[in-house]
C-alpha positions in Angstrom: 18.1 83.5 -1.5 15.0 82.7 -4.1 16.6 80.9 -7.1 14.6 82.8 -9.7 15.8 86.3 -8.7 19.7 85.0 -9.8 20.3 86.3 -13.6 23.2 86.3 -15.8 23.3 89.8 -18.1 25.9 90.5 -20.4 25.9 93.7 -22.2 25.9 93.6 -25.8 26.7 96.1 -29.2 29.4 98.2 -27.1 26.7 98.5 -23.5 23.5 98.9 -26.4 21.8 96.2 -25.3 21.7 94.5 -21.9 21.0 90.5 -22.5 19.8 88.5 -18.9 18.7 85.2 -18.4 17.5 83.2 -14.5 19.1 80.4 -14.0 16.6 78.6 -12.7 13.0 79.0 -14.0 11.0 78.9 -12.5 8.0 75.9 -12.4 5.2 77.0 -14.9 7.7 79.0 -16.8 9.7 79.0 -20.3 13.3 79.6 -20.7 14.0 82.3 -21.9 16.2 85.6 -23.1 15.5 88.8 -22.2 17.0 91.8 -24.0 16.9 95.5 -23.1 17.6 98.5 -25.2 20.0 101.1 -23.0 19.9 103.6 -25.1 19.1 103.9 -28.6 16.1 102.4 -30.8 16.8 99.5 -32.2 15.2 96.7 -33.9 16.0 92.9 -32.4 15.8 89.4 -33.8 17.0 86.6 -32.8 17.9 82.3 -33.4 17.7 80.7 -30.8 18.6 76.7 -30.6 17.9 74.5 -27.3 17.3 71.0 -27.2 17.8 69.9 -31.0 14.8 72.9 -31.9 15.6 75.5 -33.7 13.2 78.9 -32.4 13.7 82.2 -34.3 12.1 85.8 -33.2 12.1 88.5 -36.1 12.1 91.8 -35.9 10.9 93.5 -32.6 11.2 97.6 -32.0 13.0 99.0 -29.0 13.1 102.4 -27.5 15.7 102.7 -24.4 14.5 100.9 -21.5 12.3 98.7 -23.5 12.5 94.7 -22.6 11.8 91.9 -25.7 11.7 88.5 -24.2 12.2 85.9 -26.6 11.1 82.1 -25.0 11.8 78.4 -26.2 10.1 75.4 -25.2 10.4 74.1 -21.3 12.2 70.3 -21.4 13.6 69.6 -17.8 16.4 67.6 -20.1 17.2 70.8 -22.0 19.7 73.4 -20.0 21.4 74.9 -22.8 20.7 77.0 -25.7 23.1 78.8 -27.7 21.1 82.0 -29.2 22.4 84.7 -32.1 20.8 88.3 -31.3 20.7 90.7 -34.2 20.2 94.2 -33.9 19.4 97.1 -36.5 20.2 100.2 -35.5 18.4 103.4 -36.4 21.6 104.3 -38.2 21.2 101.7 -40.0 24.0 99.6 -39.0 23.5 96.1 -38.2 24.7 94.2 -35.6 25.1 90.4 -34.4 26.7 88.5 -31.0 26.1 85.2 -29.9 24.5 84.4 -26.4 24.9 81.3 -24.8 22.3 80.7 -22.0 22.6 77.9 -19.5 19.7 77.4 -17.1 17.9 74.6 -14.9 14.7 74.2 -13.4 13.2 75.3 -10.2 11.8 71.8 -7.5 13.7 69.0 -9.4 17.3 69.2 -8.3 17.8 69.6 -4.7 20.8 69.8 -2.3 21.9 69.4 0.9 22.9 72.7 2.3 22.9 71.5 5.9 25.7 68.5 5.3 27.7 71.2 2.5 31.4 71.3 3.3 33.7 74.3 1.5 37.1 73.9 2.4 38.3 77.4 0.3 41.7 76.8 0.8 41.8 73.5 -1.2 38.6 75.4 -3.5 36.4 72.4 -3.1 33.0 72.0 -2.5 31.1 68.6 -1.3 27.5 68.1 -1.5 24.7 66.0 -1.2 22.1 66.3 -4.3 19.1 64.6 -4.9 19.4 63.6 -8.8 22.5 63.4 -11.3 24.8 66.4 -12.0 26.0 67.6 -15.4 27.6 71.1 -14.6 27.2 74.6 -12.7 28.0 77.9 -11.8 30.6 79.6 -9.1 30.5 82.8 -8.0 32.5 84.4 -5.0 31.5 87.2 -2.9 33.6 89.8 -0.5 32.4 90.6 2.5 30.4 93.5 1.2 28.9 91.7 -1.0 30.5 92.7 -4.1 31.0 90.3 -6.9 34.3 88.5 -7.1 34.7 86.6 -9.8 32.1 83.9 -11.3 33.2 80.9 -12.8 31.2 77.5 -14.8 32.3 74.7 -13.1 32.9 71.4 -13.8 30.7 69.0 -11.5 29.6 65.5 -12.0 27.7 63.0 -10.3 25.0 62.6 -7.8 22.7 61.2 -6.9 24.4 61.4 -3.8 27.9 63.3 -3.3 29.3 65.8 -5.2 32.7 67.2 -5.5 32.7 71.1 -7.1 36.6 72.1 -7.6 36.9 75.5 -9.1 40.4 78.2 -9.6 39.9 81.6 -8.5 41.7 83.6 -5.5 40.6 83.1 -2.4 42.3 85.5 -0.2 39.2 87.8 -0.1 36.3 85.4 -0.7 33.6 85.7 2.2 30.9 83.7 0.3 30.3 81.3 -2.2 27.2 80.8 -4.4 27.0 77.9 -6.7 24.0 76.8 -9.0 24.2 73.4 -10.4 22.6 72.1 -12.9 21.1 68.0 -14.3 19.0 66.8 -16.5 16.2 67.1 -13.3 16.8 70.8 -13.0 18.9 73.1 -11.2 19.4 73.6 -7.0 21.2 76.9 -5.6 23.4 77.1 -1.9 25.5 79.6 -0.7 28.5 79.2 1.5 31.0 80.6 4.1 34.0 79.6 5.0 
């Protein structure tokens, strides 16, 4: 799995905008929130807080299908940003929504998928990590590849063994994708029961 292609997306303003970000930022790129207008012209602004720094973007006009990218400085110690997206629609209506952006950096944290162990009935994954792990995200898929659920996971530990526990139905789970985050970046793995 190419970690640069794992996106987290959310519909904003009743679907008028789509917001997305990569969970693992590729080498040489900055973390970013991308906002796409879905069906109407809109002026978009954003304010993001990341690592104690504020970033502001003022009034970028978007037509249907257009995308704006709001990026901030790359800092391997910072893996979370809180963003506020403001939209002003053609009819004059203004709306604001908050977006949490959690991400890591490619190559800085590694997990050993050959020794990873999935205990589906117990909802536990045990993995060896090359560095410190402070959290993560788990996505469960059915046999057809449909997403059953996504959940943030409380994963702490490393370097060395990291034990991840989660809650959620397991009766249709055919594959689990796990992204772990830490001060040094992020790592992904996919496991089947």
